[in-house]
Structure formats: C-alpha cells, structure tokens
C-alpha positions as CSV (number, residue, x, y, z in Angstrom):
1,X,5.8,14.3,3.2
2,X,5.0,12.1,-0.4
3,X,2.8,9.6,-0.7
4,X,3.9,6.9,-3.2
5,X,0.9,4.3,-4.6
6,X,2.0,1.0,-5.2
7,X,-0.2,0.6,-9.1
8,X,2.2,-1.3,-11.0
9,X,0.3,-5.2,-10.7
10,X,-1.7,-6.8,-13.2
11,X,-4.7,-8.5,-11.6
12,X,-4.9,-12.0,-13.6
13,X,-7.6,-13.2,-10.4
14,X,-9.4,-10.5,-11.5
15,X,-9.7,-10.7,-15.1
16,X,-11.6,-10.3,-17.7
17,X,-12.4,-6.9,-15.8
18,X,-8.6,-6.0,-16.0
19,X,-7.2,-7.8,-18.6
20,X,-7.6,-4.4,-20.3
21,X,-7.6,-1.7,-17.6
22,X,-5.8,-1.5,-14.6
23,X,-7.4,-2.5,-10.9
24,X,-6.3,0.8,-9.6
25,X,-9.5,2.1,-12.1
26,X,-12.1,-0.4,-11.7
27,X,-15.1,1.7,-10.6
28,X,-16.3,1.1,-7.1
29,X,-19.7,2.8,-6.5
30,X,-18.8,4.8,-10.0
31,X,-15.7,6.2,-8.7
32,X,-12.4,4.2,-9.6
33,X,-10.6,3.1,-6.4
34,X,-7.5,4.4,-6.7
35,X,-9.9,8.0,-6.3
36,X,-10.9,6.4,-3.1
37,X,-7.9,6.9,-2.3
38,X,-6.2,9.6,-3.4
39,X,-9.5,11.4,-1.6
40,X,-7.9,10.0,1.7
41,X,-4.7,11.0,1.3
42,X,-5.5,15.0,-0.1
43,X,-7.3,15.5,3.9
44,X,-3.3,14.9,4.7
45,X,-1.9,18.5,5.2
46,X,2.1,16.5,4.9
47,X,1.2,15.9,1.7
48,X,3.7,17.6,-0.4
49,X,4.3,15.5,-3.8
50,X,2.2,11.9,-4.8
51,X,3.5,9.7,-7.1
52,X,2.0,6.5,-8.7
53,X,3.8,4.0,-10.2
54,X,2.3,1.8,-12.6
55,X,4.1,-1.2,-15.3
56,X,4.5,-0.3,-19.5
57,X,0.8,-2.4,-20.3
58,X,-1.4,0.2,-18.1
59,X,1.4,3.4,-17.8
60,X,-1.0,4.9,-20.6
61,X,-4.2,4.1,-18.6
62,X,-3.1,6.2,-15.3
63,X,-1.4,9.1,-17.4
64,X,-5.2,10.1,-19.6
65,X,-6.6,9.8,-16.0
66,X,-4.3,12.3,-14.4
67,X,-4.5,15.1,-16.8
68,X,-8.1,15.0,-15.6
69,X,-7.5,14.5,-12.5
70,X,-7.9,17.9,-9.8
71,X,-6.2,16.9,-6.4
72,X,-3.5,19.7,-3.8
73,X,-1.0,18.5,-6.2
74,X,0.1,17.1,-9.5
75,X,-0.5,12.8,-9.4
76,X,3.4,11.6,-10.8
77,X,2.8,8.5,-13.1
78,X,6.1,6.6,-13.2
79,X,6.6,3.9,-15.7
80,X,8.4,0.5,-14.5
81,X,9.0,-1.0,-18.0
82,X,7.8,-4.4,-17.4
83,X,5.4,-6.1,-19.3
84,X,4.2,-9.3,-17.7
85,X,3.6,-10.4,-13.8
86,X,6.5,-12.6,-14.8
87,X,8.6,-9.5,-15.5
88,X,7.3,-7.2,-12.8
89,X,9.4,-5.4,-10.6
90,X,8.2,-6.7,-6.7
91,X,6.2,-4.1,-4.4
92,X,9.7,-3.2,-2.4
93,X,11.2,-3.2,-5.8
94,X,8.2,-0.4,-7.1
95,X,9.1,1.8,-4.6
96,X,13.2,1.8,-5.2
97,X,12.5,2.7,-8.8
98,X,10.6,5.4,-7.8
99,X,12.9,7.1,-5.8
100,X,15.9,6.1,-8.8
101,X,14.0,7.2,-11.1
102,X,12.6,11.4,-9.8
103,X,15.9,11.5,-7.7
104,X,14.3,11.7,-3.9
105,X,16.1,13.1,-1.0
106,X,14.8,12.0,2.1
107,X,11.6,12.7,3.2
108,X,8.9,10.9,4.6
109,X,6.9,8.3,3.3
110,X,3.6,7.1,3.1
111,X,3.3,3.9,1.2
112,X,-0.3,2.8,-0.3
113,X,-1.2,-0.6,-2.6
114,X,-3.7,0.5,-5.4
115,X,-5.7,-2.2,-4.5
116,X,-6.9,-0.8,-1.2
117,X,-10.8,0.4,-0.2
118,X,-10.1,2.1,2.9
119,X,-12.3,5.4,4.6
120,X,-10.5,5.4,7.7
121,X,-8.4,8.8,8.3
122,X,-4.8,9.0,7.2
123,X,-4.0,11.8,9.2
124,X,-4.4,10.6,12.3
125,X,-2.1,7.3,10.7
126,X,0.9,10.4,10.3
127,X,0.5,12.0,13.3
128,X,0.5,8.4,14.5
129,X,3.2,8.2,13.1
130,X,5.3,11.6,14.0
131,X,4.5,10.0,17.5
132,X,6.5,7.3,17.1
133,X,9.2,8.4,14.5
134,X,12.0,6.6,14.5
135,X,10.0,3.6,14.1
136,X,8.1,2.7,10.9
137,X,4.3,2.1,11.1
138,X,2.7,-0.9,8.9
139,X,-1.9,0.0,9.4
140,X,-3.5,-3.3,10.5
141,X,-7.6,-4.0,10.2
142,X,-9.3,-6.2,13.1
143,X,-11.2,-9.2,10.7
144,X,-12.3,-9.7,14.3
145,X,-12.4,-13.9,13.6
146,X,-10.0,-16.4,13.1
147,X,-10.7,-18.3,10.4
148,X,-11.4,-15.1,8.6
149,X,-8.0,-13.8,9.3
150,X,-6.3,-17.3,7.9
151,X,-6.9,-15.9,4.8
152,X,-3.9,-12.4,5.1
153,X,-0.9,-11.4,6.8
154,X,-1.3,-11.4,10.0
155,X,0.9,-8.9,12.2
156,X,0.7,-9.9,16.4
157,X,1.5,-6.9,18.5
158,X,2.8,-6.2,22.4
159,X,0.2,-3.9,24.1
160,X,2.3,-0.9,23.1
161,X,1.3,-1.6,19.7
162,X,5.4,-3.0,18.2
163,X,4.9,-5.7,16.6
164,X,6.6,-8.6,17.3
165,X,5.1,-11.5,14.6
166,X,4.2,-11.5,10.6
167,X,2.3,-14.6,10.4
168,X,1.0,-15.1,6.7
169,X,-1.7,-17.1,6.3
170,X,-1.1,-19.3,8.8
171,X,-3.6,-22.5,9.5
172,X,-3.7,-21.5,13.0
173,X,-4.1,-17.9,13.4
174,X,-2.8,-15.9,17.1
175,X,-4.1,-12.8,15.9
176,X,-6.7,-10.8,13.7
177,X,-4.9,-7.8,13.5
178,X,-4.3,-8.4,9.3
179,X,-2.1,-5.7,7.7
180,X,-3.8,-3.7,4.7
181,X,-1.2,-2.2,2.6
182,X,-1.0,0.7,3.9
183,X,2.7,2.0,5.6
184,X,4.2,5.0,7.2
185,X,8.0,5.5,6.3
186,X,10.0,8.4,8.3
187,X,12.6,9.9,6.6
188,X,15.1,8.8,9.1
189,X,15.3,4.9,7.9
190,X,15.0,6.2,4.0
191,X,18.6,4.4,3.6
192,X,17.3,0.6,5.1
193,X,15.5,0.1,2.0
194,X,18.8,0.0,0.2
195,X,20.0,-1.8,2.7
196,X,17.7,-4.3,2.2
197,X,17.5,-4.3,-1.6
198,X,21.2,-4.4,-2.3
199,X,21.1,-7.5,0.7
200,X,19.8,-10.0,-2.1
201,X,16.0,-9.8,0.2
202,X,12.3,-10.1,-1.4
203,X,11.5,-7.5,-3.2
204,X,7.7,-8.7,-4.4
205,X,5.3,-8.4,-1.2
206,X,5.8,-5.8,1.2
207,X,5.5,-7.7,3.9
208,X,9.0,-9.4,3.8
209,X,10.5,-6.0,4.3
210,X,8.1,-4.9,7.0
211,X,9.4,-7.9,8.4
212,X,13.8,-7.5,8.2
213,X,12.6,-3.7,8.7
214,X,10.5,-5.0,12.4
215,X,14.0,-6.8,13.2
216,X,16.7,-3.9,12.3
217,X,14.7,-1.2,13.6
218,X,11.0,-1.7,15.5
219,X,8.5,-1.3,13.9
220,X,4.8,-0.4,15.3
221,X,1.0,-1.2,13.8
222,X,-1.7,1.3,13.7
223,X,-5.2,-0.4,14.2
224,X,-7.7,1.7,11.8
225,X,-11.0,1.9,12.4
226,X,-14.1,2.5,9.4
227,X,-14.2,0.2,6.0
228,X,-11.1,-2.1,4.8
229,X,-11.1,-4.6,2.0
230,X,-8.0,-6.0,-0.1
231,X,-9.8,-5.7,-3.8
232,X,-8.4,-8.9,-4.3
233,X,-10.8,-11.0,-6.0
234,X,-13.9,-10.7,-7.8
235,X,-15.9,-11.3,-4.5
236,X,-13.7,-8.4,-3.0
237,X,-14.8,-6.1,-5.4
238,X,-18.4,-7.3,-5.4
239,X,-18.8,-6.8,-2.0
240,X,-17.2,-2.8,-2.3
241,X,-19.9,-2.3,-4.0
242,X,-22.0,-3.4,-2.2
243,X,-20.4,-1.0,1.0
244,X,-21.3,2.2,-1.7
245,X,-24.2,1.6,-3.0
C-alpha cells in the first residue's frame, strides 16, 4: 500500500504563520503537524512507500525536513511546480500528479490531507477498507452538534456505512458526520481517477471526487474514534496546541 500526503496548499487563512512556512510543518505540542500524521501512518504494516506532494514555494522546506525524518520508509517529496494559490493543481490534481511523476503502478492508496490532526488508529481504517473492497472508504468524524456541523463537508450514510449523500457546509445539516480528509482507495478503482480528470471534473477539493466515486462505484464511511481537527485557521491551530499541552 502507498500513502500520499497532500501538502501543496498555501494556507492563506493562517497568515502570517504560513507566509514562509508550510502548514504541515507548523508545530503542535513542539512537533510538526506532519509528524503527528506520520506517527499514525508508521503503525500500519501494509505501508510500503510514502509520497508527499508540495508546491514550488514550500517543497524545499519539506525536503530539508525529510533529510532528518526517521521512519520505516523514506518520505519522497514531490514538487508539483505551482507557485501560487491561483495556479495550484488542487488535491485531486496533485494526487494524479504524484502517480504520473513516479510512474506508480496500481496499488491500494491511503490519501491524507496534510492539515489533519488526529489520534485514531489508521490500521483499523485500512482493515475496514479491505473488508469493503473494491469500494473506497472515506474517514468521517462525528462532531455531534448540528450547529458545529454547518462548518464542515458532511457525509450521510446508510446503516451499513455506505455513503448516500455529501453536504457541503449546509444551512440545515441532516447529519453530524464530517469528512476528515483521509481516504482509502483500493487498487481495483485505480483507473477511476484518470476517468474523472479526463471528464473535466473539479480537481480542487477531494470531496468532489469522493461524491463522484460514491455515484460511480460506491463509497463507504469509517467513523474515527478519538480526537480530530481540521487545522484551517488560527483558532483550530490554537485548539490543537491546547489539546496536547
């Protein structure tokens, strides 16, 4: 299984902290956000290689960090060559870029947004993915409050976990399950990514691809247990530090 870390954003909502520093390398409890993620990834036995996609502005930061990283596998930093928020490839564009840049053969993929802060067991997530293959899996977190749910992309499921609807920051949420930016895509649906992009679909937010996958091949949701934050602004960044300090 391969892991792709999506770290090519410009994090303008966190300025001035991220003007000269990529968000995944911001410290939480004295450690970069990225290292919290990789600590969890390293506990998944199936992982054989890890790819981190960044942009031209911050690729050098990650390359410097990666020289000193100590994990069971090297972290391969890939520069998507974009230089601004306006020219970015988007999450799905970056995922396709990694596959092309490294000539990757079909394999199971775990895709993780680099601004996630969580403490749940990724091994159980992968185990569930193997259970429901050939369908993909999206990790969800129950925020347990409909007012709070208005701030997130939400996922509505059947009792068996199959995704039936996505809601993007709805005014009247019908669920409190938030999409977490963590995905498992089995090798059986590898070719769907190319089909999606060639069809001219949105390559920015991964939720668009997940919605398309749910319609085309079926998609399941796996609930996270523990703590989870989408670090998107100063308030959520401070909250992450409060959790570990």
